C-alpha positions as CSV (number, residue, x, y, z in Angstrom):
1,M,23.2,197.5,-10.4
2,P,24.2,194.2,-11.9
3,I,27.7,192.9,-11.5
4,T,29.6,192.4,-14.8
5,A,32.7,190.4,-15.6
6,S,34.8,193.5,-15.3
7,D,33.6,193.9,-11.7
8,V,35.2,190.6,-10.7
9,I,38.9,191.0,-9.9
10,P,41.6,188.7,-8.6
11,L,43.1,189.7,-5.3
12,S,46.5,190.2,-6.8
13,Q,45.0,192.7,-9.3
14,A,43.0,194.4,-6.6
15,R,46.1,194.8,-4.5
16,A,48.0,196.4,-7.4
17,N,45.1,198.7,-8.4
18,L,43.4,199.6,-5.1
19,S,43.4,203.3,-5.6
20,E,41.8,203.0,-9.1
21,L,39.3,200.4,-7.8
22,A,38.4,202.8,-4.9
23,D,37.7,205.6,-7.4
24,Q,35.5,203.2,-9.5
25,V,33.6,202.2,-6.4
26,K,33.1,205.7,-5.3
27,A,31.7,206.4,-8.8
28,G,29.0,203.7,-8.2
29,A,30.6,200.4,-9.2
30,E,30.7,197.4,-6.9
31,K,33.7,195.0,-7.1
32,I,34.0,191.4,-6.2
33,V,37.5,190.3,-5.3
34,T,38.4,186.7,-5.8
35,K,41.0,184.5,-4.2
36,N,42.0,181.2,-5.7
37,G,39.2,181.7,-8.3
38,E,36.4,182.0,-5.7
39,S,34.5,185.0,-4.3
40,Y,36.4,186.4,-1.4
41,V,35.3,190.0,-0.5
42,A,33.3,192.8,-2.0
43,I,34.3,196.5,-2.3
44,I,31.4,198.9,-2.1
45,D,31.0,202.6,-1.3
46,A,30.8,203.3,2.4
47,Q,27.5,205.2,2.0
48,R,26.0,202.3,0.2
49,L,27.2,199.9,3.0
50,D,25.5,202.2,5.6
51,Y,22.3,202.1,3.5
52,Y,22.5,198.3,3.3
53,H,22.8,198.2,7.1
54,Q,19.9,200.5,7.5
55,L,17.8,198.3,5.3
56,E,18.7,195.3,7.4
57,R,17.7,197.1,10.6
58,E,14.4,198.1,9.1
59,R,13.8,194.5,8.0
60,I,14.5,193.3,11.6
61,H,12.0,195.9,12.9
62,L,9.4,194.8,10.4
63,L,9.8,191.2,11.5
64,L,9.5,192.2,15.2
65,V,6.3,194.2,14.4
66,E,4.9,191.2,12.5
67,D,5.7,188.8,15.5
68,A,4.1,191.3,17.9
69,S,1.0,191.5,15.7
70,K,0.7,187.7,15.6
71,G,1.1,187.6,19.4
72,L,-1.6,190.2,19.8
73,A,-3.9,188.3,17.5
74,D,-3.3,185.1,19.6
75,V,-4.2,187.1,22.7
76,A,-7.4,188.4,21.1
77,A,-8.3,184.9,20.0
78,G,-7.8,183.5,23.5
79,K,-4.8,181.3,22.4
80,I,-2.8,182.1,25.5
81,K,-1.6,180.4,28.6
82,D,-0.6,181.9,31.9
83,A,3.2,182.1,32.1
84,R,3.5,181.2,35.8
85,S,1.3,178.2,35.6
86,T,3.0,177.0,32.5
87,L,6.4,177.4,34.0
88,S,5.3,175.6,37.2
89,A,4.0,172.7,35.1
90,I,7.3,172.4,33.2
91,K,9.2,172.4,36.5
92,R,6.9,169.7,37.9
93,R,7.6,167.5,34.9
94,R,11.3,168.0,35.2
95,A,11.5,167.4,38.9
96,P,13.0,164.0,39.8
97,R,10.4,161.5,40.8
98,T,10.7,159.6,44.0
99,T,9.5,156.1,44.4
100,G,8.3,155.1,47.8
């Protein structure tokens, strides 16, 4: 749903008309509240907010699955290193060198 000019409300007006704004939001509108002429907060229906959070969780899960798939493809292609030997090599490089 696109935001229209009537959906952008100054904070002072939102404060004075909160009950009316809540009814409009519950009916499907989304409101942008401004402070000093700039976007400040949004007012959206609680169920819609839950839905947005669900979408974000699903996006994160898809990214994890994609990363796991890439890792499995690297394993299948032999593009792997043993973790223990790699960590040992890093520790050896970081160890202080003695001169003697």
